[in-house]
N, C-alpha and C positions, 0 to 999 in steps of 0.2 A: 551478874552480867545482864544487861538490859537488852531487850529485843530491838532497841534502836540501833545497836551496833551489829548484832548478829540476827540471822533469820531464825525462824522457829526450829525447834529441835527436830532432828530426823526421826523417821519411824524406826522403832526397835521392837519387833515382834518377839513374843516369848515362845510361840509355837509355830509350826509350819509343817508342811508335808510335800513330798515330791515322789510320785510313783507309789511304791509300797512302803516308803519310809515315812515315819511320823517323828518329828524332831521336837524336843522340848528343851528350851533354854539354849538354843544353838549359838547365840552370840556371847554366852557367858564363858567363864573359864572351865566349867564343867557342863556337859549337856547329855541328855538321854536320847536314844534312838530306838524306836520300836518297829519291827517289821515281821512279816510272816514268811516262813521258809517251808516250801513243800518238798518232801522227800518221797521218792518213788522206790519201792522195794520190789526186788525180783525182776526188774526189767533189764534186759541186756541189749546193748547196741554196740556199734563200732567204737564208740567212745566209752571211757570209763564211767561217765555220767550221761544223763539224758541231754544235757546242754553244757558243752565245755566252757562256755562263758561264765557259768555259775560256779565253776571250780576255781579255787584261789590261785593255784600256780599258773594255769593257762591264762587267767585274767591278769596276773602280774606280768607275764611275758607280753601280753597284748599292750598293757600300759607302757612297758619299757620300750617296745617297738615304736609306739605312737610318739612318745616324748622325744626319742632320738631322731625320728624322722622330722617332726615339726621343728626341732632345734636347728637342724640343718637348713630347713626352709627359711626360718627366721634369720639365720646367719647370712644366707644368700640375699635376703631382702634388705637387711640392715648393713650390708657390706659397704655400699656407697657412702653411708654416713659415718663410717669408721666406728661402729659400735662393737664392743668386745663380746665374746661368746657368753659371758655371764649375763648380759642384758637379754640375749635371746633365750637363755634357759629360764630366767625369771618370767619373761613374757609367756613362754610356753606353759609354765606351771599355772600362771594366772588364767590363761585362756582355757585350759582344761579344767580349772576349778569352778566353784559356784559363782564366780564373777561373770562367767560367760557360758561355756558349753555345758557345764554340769547342771545348769538350770533346765536343760532339756531332760525330760524323764527317761528317755531311752539310754542316753549317755550316763546319767546318774545311776541307773540300775545295772547296765551291762558293761560299762567301761570303768567307772569309778564307784563300785558298790562299797557301802560302808563296811560290810563284813570283810572286805579285802584290805582294810586299813592296817590290820595287824601285820600281815605279810609285807605290805609296803613299808611300814615303819621299821620292821626288822631288817629288811634289805637296805633301807636307808641308813640305819645305824651301822650296819656292816660296812657300807660304803664310806661313812664318816670315819670309822676306825682305820680303814686302810688309807684313806686320804690323809689323816693326821700322821700316819707312819711316813708318808711321802714328805709331809711338811717337815717332820723332824729329820728325815734323811737328807734333805737339801738345805737345812738350816745352816747358815754361815754367818757368824757374828763378827767376823774379822774386821769389816769396815767400821764397826763400833769403836775399835781401838784407836782409830784415827778420825773420829767424828769431830767435825768443827762445831764452833759455838752456835752457828746459825742452825745447822741441822739438829743439834741437840735441843736448842730452844724451841724449834718448831715441833719436834716430837713430844717434848714434855708438855708444852702448851696444848698440843693436839690430843693429849691423853687426859689432862686434868680438866680443862674447860669444857669440852664436849661431854666428858663423863659426868661432871656436875650438872650440866645442862640436861642430860638425859634423865638423871634422877629427879631434877627439879620439874621437868615437864611431866614426868609420871606422877609426881606428888600433886601437881595441879589437876591432873586427870582424876586422881582419887577424890579430890575435893569436889569434882563435878558429879561423880557417881558414887554413892555410898557402898554399892556392892562390888566395887572394883577390888580384886585381890591385891594383897601387899606383896612386896618382894620383886616386882617387875622392873623397878627402877634400875637395878644393877645390870640387868640384861639390856635395857635400853641404853644405858651408859656404855656398855661394851660394844654394842652395835654401832653407836655413833663414833666410838673411838677407833675402831679397827680400820686399817688401810691395807688392802690386798697388794702384797708385793708383786706376785706373779702377774696380776692384771695390770698393775702400774708399769711393769717392765714392757709389756706388749703395747700399752698406750704410748709410752715414751718412744718406743721404737717406731711405731706408725707415724708419730708426729715429728720424728727425727730430732728429738730433744735429749736423747739419752746421754750424749757426750757434753752437754752444756752444764754449766754450774747449777742451773735450775734443775736439770734432770738428776744430777748426782746428789744434790741436797734432798730432793724428794725421795730417792731410793734409800739413802742412808736413814732418813727419818722413818721411812716405812718399815725398815728392819726392826728398829727399836719399838715402833708402835705395834708391829706384829707380835713381838715377843711379850710385850706388856699385856696386850689384849688376850693372848692365849692364857697367860698366868691368871688374869682376872676371871676368865671363863672357868678354869679349873676350880678356883676359889669359890665362885658363885654356885657351880654345880654341887660342890661339897656341902655348902651351907644349906642347899635346898633338899638334901637327901633326908628321907624320913627317919633313918636311924640316927644314932648318937653322933653329933658333929665332932666332938672331941675324939671319939674312937676313929672316925674317918680320917681326921688329921694325923693321928698317931700311926694308923695303918698305912697311910700314904707315905709318910716319912720313912717308915720301915721298908716299904717297897722301893723307894728311891735308893736307900742304902744298899739293899740286896741287889738291886739292878747294877749299881756301880761296882760293888765288891764281888759279886758272884756271877750274875748273868752276863755282864760284859766280858769278863775273861773267858767264859765258856763259849760265847759267840766268836770271839777272836780265835780261840783254839780250833773251833769247828771250821771256821773260814780257812784257816791255814791248812788244815788237813784236807778240806774239800778242794781247795784250789792248788794244792801242792802237785806239781808235775803236770798241771793242766794249763798250758799257755793260753788256750782258748778262753779260759775263765776271765782273764783280764784283758788280753789283747783283742779277743773277739767277743763271742757270746758266753754268758754265764751258763754253767751246767744246770740241767733240770733239777738235780737233787739239791743243789745249793739254793735255787729259787724256792723249792718246796720247803726246805728247812727254814728259810726266812719268813715265808708266808705263815707257816705253822707257828713260828715264834711270835708273830704279830697277834694271832688269835690267843696264844697262851698268855701273853702280857696283858692283852685286853681283858681276859678272864680273871687274872689276878687283881687288876685294879677294880673290876666289878665286885670282887669279894671284899675289897677294901672300902667299898661304898662310894667309889668314884667312877665316872664314866669310863668305858673301855677305851675311848680315844686317848686318854691320858697315858695308859700303858703302851699303846701303839706309838705315840709321840716319843716316849722315853726310849723305846727300842730304836726308833729312827735316829735319835741323838746318839745312842751308843754304837751305832754302826760306824765303822771307820770311813771317814770322808775320802774323797779323791775319786780316782777312776773307777774303783769298785762300786761306789755309790752311784756314779753316773750310769754304769752298765745296768745296775739294778733298776734305776729309774727308767731306762730305755726298755727294760724287759716288761715292767708291770704298769707303768704310768698310763698308757693308752687304755688298758683294760679297766683300771680303777676309775679314771676320769670319764671314760666313755660309756661304761656299762654299770658300774656300781654306784656312781654318784648321781646320775639323773633322777633316781627316786627321791632324793633329798629335795629337789626342786619341785617335783610333783606334790610332795607332802606340803611344802610351803605354799604352793598354789591352792591346794585344797583347803588350807587353813586361812586363805585370804578371801574376803568377800567385799569387793568394792561396792556392790549394790547397797549394802547397809553400812557404808563407811562412816556415816554421820548418825547412825541409829542411836537415839537417846542423847545426842550432843548437838550443840549449835554448829551448823556448817562453818561459820566463821572461825569458831574455836578450833575445829579440825584443821582448817587451812593454816591458821597461825602455828599450830603444833608442827605440821609438816614443813612449813617454811623455816621455822626456827631450827628444826632438825637438819634441814638441808644446808643452812647457811652458817650455823654456829662454828663449824670448823673452818670454813672459808674466812669468816670475819676474824677469828682468832689468829689464824696464820697470817692474814693480811696485816693485822696490828703488830704482830711480832716482826714481820719483815720490814714494815715502816720504821719500827723502833730501832732495828739494826741497820737502818739507812739503805735498804735494798730498794731498787726501782719499784714503783707502784705496780707496774704491769707484771713484773716477775713475782712480786708478793701475791698478787691476785691469782696468777696462774698456779703458784705453788699451793695456795689454799684449795683451789679446785682439784689439783692433782691428789692432794692428801685426802680428798673425799672419795677416791676410787675404792669401791667395795668389791668383795669377792665371795667365795664359798664360805669363808669364815663367818661373815655377817649372817648368812642364812643359817649356818649351824647354831649360832648364838640365839637367833630368834626361835628356831625349832626347839632348842633345849629349854628355853624359857616357856614356850607354849606347852611342852611336854611336862614341865614341872608345875604347870597350872598357876603360874604367877601373873599372867595377864590374859585377858579375854581375846576374842577373835578380832574385835575392833582395834585394840591396841596393837595386835599383831599386824593387822592390815595397814594401819597408819605407818608403822615402821617399814613394812615391805614397800609401800609406795614411796616413802622417803629414800630408801636405798636405791630403788629403781631410778628415781629422778636424779639422785646424786651421781650415780655411775653413768647414766645415759648422757648427762650434760657435760661430762669431763671432756670428751673428744671435741664436740663443737666449740665449746668456750675456749679451751686452750688452743685449738686449731685456729680460731679466729684471732686470738691475741698474739700467738707466737708462731704461726705457720711461716715457714721460710719465705722471705720476699726476694730471694736471689733471682728467681725467674723473671721478676719485674725490673731488676736492675740491669742497666747496660754495662757490659764489661767487654774489654778487648781480649780476645783469646791470646793466651801466652804460648809461645813456642820457642824453640832453640834458635830458629832462623833469625828471628827478630832480636834475640838477646845478644849482648856483647860478651866477648870472652872475659872482660874484666869485671863483669857483674856477678853477683851471687847467683848460683844455680840452686833452685829449690826443687827437690825431687820427692815425689810421693811413691814410696816403694811398698807394694801390696803383697802380702803373703797369706796363703791359705793354711799352710802348715810349715813345719821346719824343713821339709823336703825342698821347698822353694828358696831356702835361705842362702845356701852357699853360692849359687849362681848369681843372685842379685848382689850379694856382698862383693863378689869378685868384680862384677861390672862397675859398681860404685867405686871400688878401689882404683880401677883404671880410668875413671872419669876425670882425673887430674884436678884434685882439690888443692888449691894453693892459697896463700894468704891474700893475694890480690884477686883471686877468683874462688872464694870458698864455696863449699857445697853444704846445704842444709837438707838433711834427709829426714823425712817424716815416715817412719816405718809403721805401716798400718797392718795389724793382725786382723784378718777377716774371719770372723767367727759367726757361725749360724746361731741364731737365737733359738734356744731349745728350752730354757727354763732359768731357774734361779742361779745355777752354777755358772752358766755362760754369762749371765748379766753381771756377775761379780767381777768379771775381768775389766770392766770399765773403771774400776777404782785403782788401776795401776798408777804409780807416780810417774807422770810423763816427763817431769823435769830432771829428777835425779836418777831415775831408773834403778834405784838400789833398794827399793822397799816393795817387792812384788809379792802378791798373794801366792802362797805356796812355798816360799823360801824355807820356812820352818815346818813344813808339812811333810811327813815321811811318805805320804801316799797322795801326791797331788793329782788333780785331774789331768786328762790329756791336754786340754786347753791351757791349763796353768803350767804344765811342764813345757809345752811348746813356747809359751810366752817367756819363760825363763831362758830357753835356748835362744830365742830371738833377741832378747835383751842382751844376753852375754855376747852374741856375735856382733851386734852393733856397737856394744861397748868396746870391743876389740878394734873395730874399724875406727872409732873415735880416738882410741889411744894411739893407734898407729899414725894418724894424721891429725894434727891440731887444727887443720883447716876444714875438717869434716865435723859438722854439728848434727847430732842425732836426737830426735824426739820420738818417743813411742806413742802410738795411738792404737786404739782398739775399736773396730767397727763390729758391734754385735747387732745383727739384723737378720731378717729373713732374706733368703736368696733373691726373691723377686724385686726387693727394694734395696739391695745392698749397693747397687751402682749409684743410687742417690746419695748414700752416705759418703762414698768415695768422692763423688763430684762435689759435694758440699765441703768436704775436707780440702779439696783442691782449690776451691774458691776462697775459703776462709784463710788458708795458708799461702795463697798466691803462688802456687807451684807452677813450674814451667812444663814439667813432664811427669806423667804417671807411668811407672814401670809395673808390668803385670807378668806373672809366670804363665807359661803355656799350660793349657789344661790337661795335656797328656804327659805321661812320664815314660822314660826309656824302659824297655822290657829286658835289657841285658843281651839281646840278640841283634841290636842295631835298629830295631823297630820301635813302635810306640804302642802303648796300651791306654785305653780311655780311663781316666782317673775319676773325673766327676763332671758330668755334663752340665751340672748347675754352675760350675766354675766357668764353663764356656759361655753360658748365657750371661753371666755377670760381665765377662770380657766383651761380648758383643754389644751389650747395652752401653758400656763405657765408651766403646769406639763410636757409637752413635751420638752420645750426649755429653762427652767429656768437655770441660771448658778449656782444656789445654791439650798439648800433644800427648800421645800415648805410645809407649813402647812395650812390645811383647817379647819376652826373652824365652827362646827355645834352648834350654840348657842341656847340653850333652857332655857334661864334664868340665865346665868352665873352671871349677876350683882346682883342677889338676895343673892348670897353667899359671897359678900364682907364682910370682918370682921368688925363688929360693936362693938364699945366700950360699955361695960356695967358698972354698978355701981362698980364692982370689978376690972375694967380695964382688963378684960379678953376678949379674942377673940375666936369666934367659929372657930374650926379647919376646914380647907378646905380639903376635902377628894378627893384624886386623885388615880385612878386605871390605871396602865399601863399594857396593854394586850400584851404579847410577844409570838410570834409564831416562826418566823424565818426570816432571811434576813436582808439586809441593812436598809430597811425602818423601821423595828422594832427596830434596834439598834439606829436609829435616834430618834425614839419616846422615847426610854429609855434614851437617852442623854438629851432630853428635860425634862423628868420626874426627872432625876438626878439633873438638875439645879433647878427645882422647890422644890426639897426636902430640899434645904438649907433655904427656907423661914420659919420663925418661926411659921407661921400660917397654914402650909401645912402638911398634912399626906399623904405619898405616899405608895401605895401597888402595888408591882410588881407581876403580876400573869403570870407565864410562863407555857405554855402548851407544854408538851413533849409527844413523842409517847408512847402509852400504850403497854401492852404485846401482844395483838392481832395484833397490827400494826407492832411491831417488828418481830413477827413470819411471818407475811405476807411478810415483806421485805426479811427475810432470805430465804423464798421459792422462791421469785423472783430471788434472787442472785444465788440460787442453780440451777434454771432452766437456767440461763444465763451461768453458768459454764459448764453445761451439753452440751450446744450447741456451746461451744467455738471452737471445732474442725471443725465444719461445716461453721463457719463464716469467712469472709475474713478479712484482716488486717484493711481495712477502717472501717468496722463495729466495730471491736474491739476498734479501736481508738476512735470512737464516744461514745461507751458505757463507756469506761474507762474515757474519758474526762468528760462525764456527772457525773460519779461517783466521780471523783476527785473534780469537782466543788461543788458538794453537800457536800463532806467531808470538803472542804475548808470553805464553808459558815458555816458549823456546828462548825468548830474550831474557826472561827471569832465570832460566837454567844457565844460560851462557854467562850472564852477569855474575851469578853466584859462584860458578865454576872458576871464572877468571879471577874473581876476588880471592877465592881460596888458593888458587895457584900463586897469585901475587904474594899473599901473606906467607906461604910456605915454600917459596922458591929457594931459600937457603937452608931449609930444614932437610937434612939427609935421612931423617926417619920417615919422610913422606914421599911416596912415589905416585905419579899420575900416569895412567895409561888409557888410551882411547882405542877401542876396537870397533871397526865397522862390521855390522851384521845385517842380514836381510830377513831374519825370522827369529822366532823364539827358540827354534831348534839349534840355531847357531850359537845363541847365548848359552844354552845348556852345554853344548859341545865345548865351547871355549872355557867355561868355568871348570868343567869336569877334566879337561885335558891339561890345563896349565895353571889353574888357580884353585886346586882342591885340597891344599894343605895348610889352610889358615886356621887360627884358633877361634876367631870370631868373624862372622859375616854380618854386616850391617846393611840393610836394604829398606827401601820404602814400601809401604803397603800398596801404593798405587791405586787407592780407592777413587773411583770415579774417572780414572784416566784410561783411555783406550789408545794404546800405542801400537803401530804396526810392527814394532820391534818384538812385541811379546805375542804375536799371532801364533797360535798353536799351543800355547801354554794355558790359556784361559778356557779351553774347551771342557775341562773337568776341574772340579775343585771340591776337595773334602774339607778344607779348613780355610774358608774365605777370609777369616780374620788375619791370616798371614799374607794375603796377596799372592799373585801368581808366582813371582820370583821367590818370595819367602817360603811358600809352600814347597816349591821345587827344591830349594836348598835344604829344607827340613825333612824331606822324604828319606826313608830308611836306606835306600840303595843308591843315593846320588853321590855323596861325598865319600872318598876313601878314608878321610880323617874323621875325627869326632868333633868337628868344629861346631860351635854353637851359633845360633842365628838370633839377631836382634832386629825386629820388624818395627819400623817407626811410622806413625801416622800423625800428620800435622793437624793442629786444631782447626776446626771448621771456620772459615772466614765469615765475618759479619759485614754488613753494609758500611760500617764505619772504617773498614780496612781497605777500601778501594779508592782512596784519595779523593779527588774533587768530584762532586756530583754535578751534573749539568744544571740541576735546579738550585744548587747551592754553590756559588762560585768561591766561597771562602775556603782557603786551603786547609787541608787536614793537618793536624800535628803529626810529627815525625812517624810516618809509615812508609816503608820503602816501596810498596806497591802503589805509588801515587800516580795512577793513570787518570787521564781526563777523557771521558767518552762524551763527545759533544759534536754537534753539526756546525758549530761556530768556532772561530779562533778563540782560544782562552784569553780571558781578560788579564791584563798585566797586573802584577802584584803592586800593592800600594807602597811598600817600602822594601829596603834591602833586607831588613830583618824578617819580614814576611816571606820574601823570596827564599831566604835561607831555611826558614821553617818548612816551606813548601817542598823544598828538595831534600830536606832531612839534615842540612848542615854538613860542614866538612868532616865533622867527627862522627857522623851517623854511620851505622854499619853498612847500609846499602843505599839509602835514599838518593844521594846526589850521584852516586856512581852509576846507577842504572841508566840515567839519561846521558851521562858523560861517556858511557861505553859506546853508544851508537850515534849520539848527536851531541852537539855542544849545549851546555847548560843555558837555559833561558830561551831556547828556540822552540818552535812548534813544528811538528811533523804531520803532514797530511797524507792519509791513506786514500789513494784515488779509488781503490776497490770498494771500500766500505763507506767513504765519505765522512770519516771521523778524524778528529785531531787528537793527538796525544803529545804530552811534553816529557 
């Protein structure tokens, strides 16, 4: 290689010193360190030694505390750029190593002394052993049984080509330096091959790509890649053992046989005896003796594989595989994962950082050659996956993103490099090159995929969908969200009474909301959404809690679909952290074009008529959906709705399901009325609409307020007049909308004997409560509007206190424990937030809006006439529109303009 292409070779010193340490051959695969150690005899202090920092165990505790603290700091700093924890841990290790802080004499002597390396590596190996037990415990190869050709091709290509590239790059490296040790190519190959499944799950969840075809392909390929990489690592470690290789292989095979034939039955027998009669072992927390037994077994299996000449992590991994999967494994994970990942594993990253020296990254090599090696290592898997995707006719953008996602590295890659360095198969520079490559690969995944595939929904204009604007003859698309099977029966009953017919079918997207906790929860996204008959866990005698609940959810919705041919059900699973779970639900609602999202109330009955807090995180998800949902939202307070399902008697008659719709004012109440109107078409439902209107005292009070306002008109400025008249006009507009929708509802249902309409004049919220409690307290379901943003004099007195603002003042009153004598459930509706496109004609844009019933014109000039009869029909919504033309026809004749002398505005 000529100097015309590459710069001069970097400095590669053979000796060096820092503080009391003198290093010989520090960049080679083996090096010597000389230092003086003073010992003081007969001296007694408060410490066991004269300086606790010079004792190995206190020094290890200091190192552990520093790396945990700095990891949290880096995670906080890198959180805005969506970097995984793995990147922070690598950076902390590099910062504490000779690349940066360990160049300082004091830190090198007192924080990272060479004599403490043995303790650090011992604890690191212990952490790796327990971590591999967790990997085996949560290993699930079920998705491989249904792996598609694309995922299989990506995985195989991602194993073979990067593996060959790793070995090829290392061979080129050997050609550059004669003293480079042999055997490092296999470890480079495994490091480039591996894809971290757990880190990939987190990355896809943050990018909201887990439910896409891209996400599922990446996850399925990562499972196969994980399994192949681990197998290659065991093979490589066995080959590099100093003892007989054949003996190692024979001993390992015997260990596997004994594990399956002897150890596994013993473990199962012990588990059965340990958990027998202890409901808390499965339903709650595992017993301490069971956890101690498992942890001791991990150490024992690791010791046996060490005797076989294989790393102890192989025995721990085999034990994890032998553990029964399902809820027991999940509980075990919950019990020990935080300790293993948070305490035992950080020394692994510190070891890797101490073995990385970026200062001499090009020592003895041309810098250009080093850059080429790192670039090839970073891009070989991306290019391979891209070519496979293009060959399978996938979009270029998806193929590129898939290649970047498959470059996601994790703890496994660090373990591979540490094992290679411990086996002395490559020097410090080769280790550093691969560490830098892994850091670049993982750190670039989030920004690149976020740029190419970040959701553009927030940039797209969409009209909020709701029931009020929907026609009864249209398909109703519902997104039913469930946190657990406890929410199932009430939502199923509500959907049953929503009157699905052939002329007005209902498509239900049942979304199982699952918190993202690890591999087991991520597996739920592989449910067959179309057939719903091939669910993970069907053949599993010990399914996880999430899998068991998923089966119950599928079974219940299958029953709904069988009972009514007009109901179409699709199962979805939202696996996400609670802070971003509402984004997944909103994205589902946009993608599926749903009209209403149904949510369960976050509290559950306590059996005494009251409520108990179930999960406050569920409440936060609900509140965020109410703020950001692109469609209407309904919250079901279920107090035994399933008991009122119609049951056939000897006379083939069904008990009528009684529904009360409480109407006060505003868009949320109109949305609630729209839902009640749909339920009124069901043959087994009786609907009573109870509208509360201002009483005489309240009307007189409003007249006095208006009179006082007119008396002070001369003293107010124009701005105050505009605000007052604007508020008055908005109030009058909402009243006209309410009257129009009520009149249209009464007109449509005037001959329906299952619908009753009642108006009750009231003067305060207390009278509303008294009226409902005295005469309307025996209904099966109450439907009310949330009333968000509406201030009505009718509800004065009810809004002074609020424990559940997501239910609104009326809904919270109905849901209170001591309000209703019956166990009636409550459905609280909130209409989708309006956009500027929903308010008809804008004064700066005289072109009529397409069919929206709220076609008001706010202008100081008379509206311009329409250019054609067709345009006029579109402006008013047409004769067949649900509301558009009737709003104007209710109060004024079509085509005329009305001038409000108080506000100076025209409307049509």
